[in-house]
C-alpha positions in Angstrom: 89.1 -247.9 -95.4 89.1 -246.4 -92.0 85.9 -245.1 -90.6 85.7 -241.1 -90.2 85.9 -240.1 -86.8 84.2 -236.8 -86.0 85.0 -235.0 -82.8 82.0 -233.7 -81.1 84.1 -231.0 -79.6 85.3 -229.3 -82.9 82.5 -226.9 -83.5 82.2 -225.5 -80.0 86.0 -225.1 -80.0 85.7 -223.0 -83.0 83.1 -220.9 -81.6 85.0 -220.4 -78.4 88.0 -219.3 -80.5 85.9 -216.8 -82.4 84.4 -215.5 -79.1 87.9 -215.1 -77.7 89.1 -213.1 -80.7 86.0 -211.0 -80.6 86.5 -210.4 -76.9 90.1 -209.4 -77.5 89.0 -207.1 -80.3 86.5 -205.5 -78.1 89.1 -205.2 -75.3 91.4 -203.6 -77.6 88.8 -201.2 -78.8 87.9 -200.4 -75.3 91.5 -199.8 -74.4 92.0 -197.7 -77.5 88.8 -195.7 -76.9 90.0 -195.1 -73.3 93.4 -193.8 -74.6 91.6 -191.5 -77.1 89.4 -190.3 -74.4 92.3 -189.7 -72.1 94.2 -187.8 -74.9 91.1 -185.6 -75.6 90.8 -185.0 -72.0 94.4 -184.1 -71.7 94.2 -181.7 -74.7 91.2 -180.0 -73.2 93.0 -179.7 -69.9 96.0 -178.2 -71.7 93.8 -175.8 -73.6 92.1 -174.7 -70.4 95.4 -174.3 -68.7 96.6 -172.2 -71.6 93.5 -170.1 -71.7 93.9 -169.5 -68.0 97.6 -168.6 -68.3 96.7 -166.2 -71.1 93.9 -164.6 -69.1 96.2 -164.3 -66.2 98.9 -162.7 -68.5 96.3 -160.2 -69.8 95.2 -159.4 -66.3 98.8 -159.0 -65.2 99.5 -156.7 -68.2 96.3 -154.7 -67.5 97.3 -154.4 -63.8 100.8 -153.2 -64.8 99.4 -150.6 -67.2 97.0 -149.4 -64.6 99.8 -149.1 -62.1 102.0 -147.2 -64.6 99.0 -144.9 -65.4 98.4 -144.3 -61.7 102.1 -143.5 -61.2 102.1 -141.2 -64.1 98.9 -139.4 -62.9 100.5 -139.1 -59.4 103.6 -137.7 -60.9 101.6 -135.2 -62.9 99.6 -134.2 -59.9 102.8 -133.8 -57.9 104.3 -131.6 -60.7 101.2 -129.5 -60.9 101.2 -129.1 -57.1 105.0 -128.2 -57.2 104.2 -125.6 -60.0 101.4 -124.2 -58.0 103.6 -124.0 -54.9 106.3 -122.2 -56.9 103.8 -119.7 -58.3 102.5 -119.1 -54.8 106.0 -118.6 -53.5 106.8 -116.2 -56.5 103.6 -114.2 -55.7 104.5 -114.1 -52.0 108.0 -112.8 -52.9 106.5 -110.2 -55.2 104.1 -109.1 -52.5 107.0 -108.9 -50.0 109.0 -106.9 -52.4 106.1 -104.6 -53.0 105.6 -104.2 -49.3 109.3 -103.6 -48.7 109.3 -100.9 -51.5 106.2 -99.4 -50.0 107.9 -99.3 -46.6 111.0 -97.8 -48.0 108.9 -95.1 -49.9 107.0 -94.4 -46.7 110.2 -94.2 -44.7 111.7 -91.7 -47.3 108.5 -89.7 -47.2 108.6 -89.6 -43.4 112.3 -88.7 -43.5 111.5 -85.9 -46.0 108.8 -84.5 -43.7 111.1 -84.7 -40.7 113.9 -83.0 -42.6 111.4 -80.3 -43.7 110.2 -79.9 -40.1 113.8 -79.9 -38.9 114.8 -77.4 -41.5 111.8 -75.2 -40.6 112.8 -75.4 -36.9 116.7 -74.9 -37.6 118.8 -71.9 -38.2 120.9 -71.5 -41.4 123.6 -69.2 -42.7 122.2 -65.9 -44.2 124.3 -66.5 -47.4 125.5 -69.7 -48.9 129.0 -68.9 -50.1 131.0 -66.2 -48.3 134.1 -65.1 -46.6 133.9 -63.7 -43.1 135.2 -60.1 -42.9 134.6 -57.6 -40.0 133.5 -59.4 -36.9 131.3 -58.6 -33.9 132.6 -55.9 -31.4 135.5 -55.2 -33.8 137.1 -51.7 -33.4 137.5 -49.6 -36.4 137.1 -46.1 -38.0 134.0 -47.2 -40.0 131.8 -47.3 -36.9 130.9 -44.8 -34.3 131.5 -47.5 -31.8 132.4 -51.2 -32.0 131.1 -53.2 -34.9 127.5 -54.4 -34.1 127.3 -57.5 -36.3 129.2 -59.9 -38.6 130.1 -59.0 -42.1 129.9 -61.7 -44.9 132.0 -60.7 -47.9 129.9 -61.5 -51.0 129.4 -60.0 -54.4 126.5 -57.6 -55.0 123.4 -59.5 -55.9 124.0 -62.6 -53.8 120.8 -64.1 -52.5 120.2 -63.4 -48.8 118.1 -66.0 -46.8 116.2 -65.7 -43.5 118.3 -67.5 -41.0 115.1 -68.6 -39.2 111.4 -68.4 -39.7 109.5 -65.5 -38.4 107.8 -62.2 -39.2 109.2 -59.2 -41.0 109.0 -56.2 -38.6 111.4 -53.8 -40.6 112.1 -53.5 -44.3 113.3 -50.8 -46.6 115.9 -47.9 -47.0 117.5 -45.9 -44.2 118.4 -49.0 -42.4 114.7 -49.8 -42.2 114.4 -47.2 -39.5 117.9 -47.9 -37.8 119.7 -45.1 -39.7 121.3 -44.5 -43.2 124.5 -46.3 -42.2 122.8 -49.6 -42.8 121.5 -48.7 -46.2 118.7 -51.0 -47.2 117.8 -53.4 -44.5 115.5 -56.0 -43.2 114.7 -57.1 -39.6 112.8 -60.4 -38.8 111.2 -61.2 -35.5 111.7 -64.9 -34.5 109.5 -67.0 -32.2 112.2 -67.5 -29.6 112.3 -63.8 -28.7 115.3 -62.9 -31.0 115.6 -60.8 -34.1 117.9 -61.0 -37.1 119.0 -58.0 -39.2 120.3 -57.9 -42.8 121.9 -54.6 -44.1 123.6 -52.9 -47.0 121.2 -54.7 -49.3 120.8 -53.9 -53.1 117.2 -55.1 -53.1 114.6 -55.9 -50.5 112.1 -58.8 -51.5 109.9 -58.8 -48.4 107.5 -56.3 -46.7 106.6 -55.6 -43.1 104.2 -58.1 -41.7 105.2 -60.8 -44.1 105.7 -64.3 -42.6 108.9 -66.0 -43.9 110.3 -69.5 -43.6 113.7 -70.7 -42.6 116.0 -70.4 -45.6 113.6 -68.3 -47.6 115.2 -65.7 -49.9 114.4 -62.2 -48.6 116.8 -59.9 -50.4 119.9 -59.4 -52.5 123.3 -58.3 -51.0 124.8 -55.0 -52.0 126.9 -52.0 -51.0 124.3 -49.4 -49.8 124.8 -47.2 -46.8 128.1 -46.9 -44.8 129.9 -49.6 -46.7 133.5 -50.0 -48.0 132.6 -52.7 -50.5 129.9 -55.3 -51.3 129.0 -57.4 -48.3 126.2 -58.5 -46.0 126.0 -57.0 -42.5 124.2 -59.5 -40.2 123.1 -59.1 -36.6 121.3 -61.0 -34.0 119.3 -58.7 -31.7 117.3 -59.0 -28.5 115.0 -56.2 -29.7 114.1 -55.0 -33.3 116.2 -51.9 -32.8 119.8 -50.9 -33.0 121.9 -51.3 -29.8 120.6 -54.7 -28.7 123.0 -56.9 -30.8 124.8 -59.9 -29.5 127.5 -62.0 -31.1 125.8 -63.5 -34.2 128.5 -66.2 -35.0 128.4 -67.4 -31.4 124.6 -67.5 -31.6 124.4 -69.4 -34.9 127.0 -71.9 -33.7 124.9 -72.6 -30.7 122.0 -73.5 -33.0 124.2 -76.0 -34.9 125.2 -73.8 -37.9 128.7 -74.4 -39.1 129.9 -70.9 -39.7 
């Protein structure tokens, strides 16, 4: 029988082997732990990045909304300003129209005043609708001498008007003092030193001393006195009395009257 040989190195070798395995295990654990730690760290980093991205997105959205709100507010303010400007322009146009209407009204009033003043200062026909008959200085058997005035053929009762403003100095029958041939008559003294006479009247509507205006009705035409038919006998005189007559048609035309 062979003697057992025991190696003195067998136990330490076993121990070393176990130590090596243990070290390898620890190394693997360390490596695994490092990997896990790295993975966790990576996940945390990803989460942080995601949170940052989300926060940035929220901020961007909030900024965009704020920008839109600001734009809408600016647009609303601009619209309000435009409406205000339109209202102001409308009010200005209305004020201008009112001012223009006021100016037109004032001009019309002024024109009316001027027309009234001009009418007061002007001369007019003694009757409005007529036919001229016997003329001034005409010869004929109806007069003792030449005809002293102008006859206007009109129906009895035709209104007779003052050809110019003045004061009545004669009025009544018997030619108002100039003789029965004139019938009822009126004589008016005018401011320019002339006189107008109206004869053969059917009615006298003024009295001596009365002040009359241009174109004021003073009588009605007729057929009184030495008359062959209804008409108005009209004279322009340089005195209130018979014998001072001048051509009445020529005189009226010199005053702008279309006879």
